[in-house]
C-alpha positions, -999 to +999 in steps of 0.1 A: -254+644+270-230+615+268-198+618+290-165+623+271-137+601+284-102+615+278-068+602+286-053+627+312-017+619+302-021+633+267-010+669+261-036+695+260-038+698+222-040+660+218-068+660+244-088+685+224-084+665+193-094+633+210-124+648+226-136+668+196-167+660+176-166+630+153-154+638+119-180+644+092-186+615+068-167+617+036-186+634+008-199+609-018-178+605-049-188+625-079-213+606-100-199+585-128-222+602-152-195+629-156-168+604-166-175+604-203-178+641-204-143+648-189-125+624-212-125+587-211-138+557-230-167+536-219-185+505-235-218+517-250-240+497-225-222+515-196-225+549-213-262+543-219-268+535-182-253+568-173-283+585-190-263+609-211-279+597-244-287+568-266-271+553-297-290+529-320-271+509-346-287+494-377-272+474-405-283+457-437-274+449-473-283+473-501-276+474-538-247+498-530-231+476-503-233+467-466-247+497-447-242+505-411-263+533-396-261+553-364-289+572-347-275+593-319-295+612-293-274+635-272-284+665-251-320+661-264-310+664-300-311+634-325-289+629-356-288+600-380-263+589-407-249+558-423-218+545-441-213+519-467-189+490-465-181+467-494-210+443-502-190+413-489-180+429-456-209+414-436-197+378-444-163+385-428-176+399-395-170+375-366-196+389-342-234+386-343-257+415-348-267+413-312-231+419-301-227+453-318-235+473-287-209+454-266-183+461-293-191+499-294-171+524-274-181+559-265-153+584-258-159+618-242-194+620-257-177+629-290-165+596-305-189+567-311-168+537-323-182+504-335-156+476-339-164+450-365-138+424-361-128+399-388-106+368-387-076+391-390-081+427-385-114+444-388-132+477-394-140+506-371-172+526-379-167+560-362-193+588-358-187+622-343-213+650-338-208+677-363-232+707-363-267+693-363-256+660-378-231+633-377-197+629-394-190+593-401-159+575-413-145+540-417-111+529-405-097+494-414-071+479-391-048+449-392-042+424-364-034+388-359-061+362-352-057+365-315-063+402-311-089+427-321-090+465-317-093+479-282-102+516-277-085+534-249-080+571-239-047+589-241-035+625-247-071+639-251-083+615-277-091+578-283-064+555-294-066+521-310-046+491-297-044+460-319-019+439-300+012+449-319+025+473-292+020+503-315-012+521-306-024+549-329-047+578-321-079+587-338-081+623-351-095+648-326-114+668-352-145+653-369-139+644-406-148+671-431-167+647-453-165+616-474-171+628-509-154+662-506-132+682-483-156+704-463-152+742-466-171+749-433-200+763-453-225+748-477-219+752-514-240+745-545-226+732-577-246+735-610-242+724-646-265+724-676-265+712-712-295+728-728-284+718-763-283+680-755-300+665-786-322+641-766-332+665-739-319+696-721-300+686-689-299+706-657-282+694-625-277+711-591-257+693-564-256+710-530-229+700-505-232+706-468-206+721-445-191+686-441-186+683-478-214+657-483-241+658-509-271+674-492-294+681-521-298+668-557-320+685-583-320+670-618-342+679-647-342+663-681-365+683-704-376+670-738-385+692-767-421+679-767-427+695-734-424+664-712-397+659-687-381+638-659-375+655-626-355+641-596-352+660-563-339+648-530-328+666-498-308+650-470-329+646-439-362+646-456-386+618-447-391+607-483-354+596-488-327+577-469-291+587-474-259+567-469-222+577-474-192+558-485-156+567-491-162+580-526-200+578-531-233+586-516-265+567-520-301+579-519-331+556-516-368+565-519-392+546-497-386+513-479-355+493-484-370+469-509-353+453-539-374+475-563-369+507-544-357+537-565-321+546-558-297+573-570-259+572-566-235+601-565-198+593-570-167+615-568-134+615-585-113+645-577-136+675-583-159+655-607-193+643-594-212+617-614-250+612-608-261+577-618-298+571-623-298+535-635-316+523-603-344+548-605-380+537-613-387+560-643-425+561-639-420+577-605-400+606-620-408+609-657-438+620-678-450+600-707-425+596-735-398+612-714-363+599-707-334+608-684-297+604-689-282+572-673-253+591-660-241+627-662-210+643-647-206+677-630-171+692-629-167+718-601-163+752-618-176+741-652-210+754-662-216+726-687-226+690-677-200+665-689-201+629-701-239+627-705-247+590-712-281+578-723-294+543-716-288+528-750-253+541-750-243+522-718-220+492-721-238+471-696 
């Protein structure tokens, strides 16, 4: 056993302290993997290295506009959604596609924020987990040509700083939808016009708990016994869905120029289904036709503003 050497002039208590066992090494710091969970903001590459999940970002031009999509895997569960920006938005972005991850911030495992800077200002694409899916929104911001948005953490939520000394917070709650104010429960809207001279019209539009279109069922039945039938359900493999501020887009098959597409737009409590980009042979029997557009008014049993192809102005 090694000999302990103590200074005899020290008081007894000091002697005990000096001769006592060496202090235990400090406990290692808590792993940084918990940082995002307790409330802070991290660049997406740093968050990914922590092993808490993954976020894949896609983008591309469609007939409806410039689409940005998120696929988030968190706690073993995956969700996918997309938003639409104006068609010319891509031309104004000042970063390359390969820089999207570096311009994405993750805050508290609840906000996933892509900054798309432009010459002055830019656009934030924001996703938040909501139920089994994602709630996505777009927030434009203004700045001078020397600044872009910086996401920081304050008062339990992310805040956006754009160089003007007036940071503003992002809402803590996930948005309740883009086409409608969510009720917290799914709802199905239905209208029909069985006496329409060129074919009876039946339309069902189901909204999910976030207020987004989740299912579309449309039937145009001709008196000769033929019909056109269009059905789409969000999340099904056969279709890809995208959401904008006042519209939702549905695409069948790959993102090709001739792919069938359906658009649902909202004005107040009126929802208009636009079929002009559908490939009729895929949905209609011989000698059948469908309306170009028809409008469903919440609470009204009859379909409104049914427009046929030869009645369209363009």
